[in-house]
Steps between C-alpha positions, in 0.01 A plus 500: 500500500778742582658447158173585329446817700859624503604420143244367254223754559746790482655358186163462329404856596824639352449298181145635468625856547775459240327280242128557562223303663437158344200498269327209324578478130548242227825306511679220315634212707680194360807396307332608176590863568860429403603618154846398376514802269541732801762550768307344790598602852299326772512620861471240774487527876286695742547875453425699184763774537750386235224378268323837516824691436577278200144530370525879510837495321378245242221740403762751390550501124880497518495158674245358260722622215801322652304172496408561138867553414557133587202394284247462784153657477565673832534439873226335705472478877344180633372439851589183688353376828439768766690775321283431197186519710613834642565633149163372377320679784661833425547513121284442194638263241627659180770442237769510769340331801381161374346354818573218743666175396355299789590373843802333661425165335521659154855640531682197362263451201515878451880490471481195274307704241832660406332842482645643823784742432570597861323371811531767767458364851518659838449350840357153448278243325769349282475130413813293572558405134521859372871473421439198276237691304731801470775280354266324255284792383 
């Protein structure tokens, strides 16, 4: 109980102040959101801070142009697990934010699609075989 009242509630309040109050809206959730023609950067973990910062930068034309220089259609931010849920609550999907790939059980199949260009992880929820997927895909 003390953790909830001393950390989690404050954290959620700060996120709502910075990123807006969560609102219901249409979202895409599954591995089908992955498009190999884009630079796909999924964010995995529990806090949305780095994902939000990257999403804001990815919306800048100069970064989309850099992706196009290497023959990609652009950069896409993908949500994974709790970070993905946080992003979905705060941001509408568009050409840059593609949605949520799924839950913890979907990480290994997600990596096996070969469409992940960089999996950005913070504090936890990483399956033990991640290094094997990184080497193979």
